[in-house]
N, C-alpha and C positions, 0 to 999 in steps of 0.2 A: 653544439647546441645555441643557437639564440636564445636568450633567453624575453620570454613571453610576458606583455603586460599584466598585468591582472586589472580583468572586466571590471568597472564602475558599477557598481550596484544602483538602483532611483532607489530614489525614496520612496518610503512608503504615501500611497495616499489617506489619509484621511477619508472616510465615507462618512457623509450624512445621513442623518434617518432624516427620510421625507414623511411629514405627518398626511393623513389623508384631509386633502378639504370639507370633503362633505361628513357628518357624521353617522356611520354607519349605525342608524335608527328603522329599520323594518323589520314587523313581524315573522323572518325565517331566520332558519337557526343556518348556518356557515356547515358546510360539510363536505368530505371525501368521501369518495364511491368507487370500491373495487368491483367491476361486473369482468363477464363473458361475455364476448358476441360472437354471433357466426360469422363463418369467414366462407365466403365462397368464389369460383372463379368458372367463366364463362371457356375458357379457351379449351383445349386439347392436353394432354400431358397422358403419361406414360404410368404404368403401375409406381416405379420407383416417386416420379412425383406425383402423383396423389399421395403416396405415404407421408412425403414430407410437408403436408397440409398440417397447420397446427389453427387450433381457434386462438382466436383476439382474448387479451388481457386489458384493455382499457382503465385508466383511472380517468374520471370526473371529480373536478374542486368547483362547489360553486351553492350555492341558497335551498334547501330542500324548499318546496313550493308546497306538496305534495303526496302523500304515500297511505295507498289504499293495499287492500291486500292480494290486489294484482302486477303494480306498478307503483315506480316512483316518478315522479317530477320535476326535476332541477332546472333553477337558472343560472345563470354564469355573469350577467350584466343588468343589469336595469336603470331606467331614469325616470328621476319623479318632473310629474307635472307641477305648472302652477298653483293648482290646488291642491295637492301636495298627492295626486293619485299613481300608481307606480306602471311603468314597459316594463314588459321584460324581454330578455333580448337573449341570444344563446342557450335556447331552449331543448333540452333534450327528456324523455320520457325513457325510462329503461325499465324492461318486463321482472318482478321482484324476481322470481325463479332463475335471474343471468346472475344477481347481488350476490357476490361471494363475503363483500366486507361495507361497511358502512360506518364512518366515524366522526363527533361530533367534533370541528375546529375552529 
């Protein structure tokens, strides 16, 4: 049987840690939210397919804009204008009854 040549290992690449270009000095806490979302489907399915239907369990990370007794509002991106005011993007509003866990990160 012929001898196999040993595989050459690639040298490990050192990854540099990149520091953010902007200082994160906004008055909002960064959070991770685990919640339950509804699932709907307008197609036809038999009982077996209907029984396989499950709720969705999404996870959102972003800044907590507002929390009241009914809902929470998050945003995942923002832009600062020249005058210092903020514009918000990737906004999500979640009913508080659907939130299973919220952790400050």
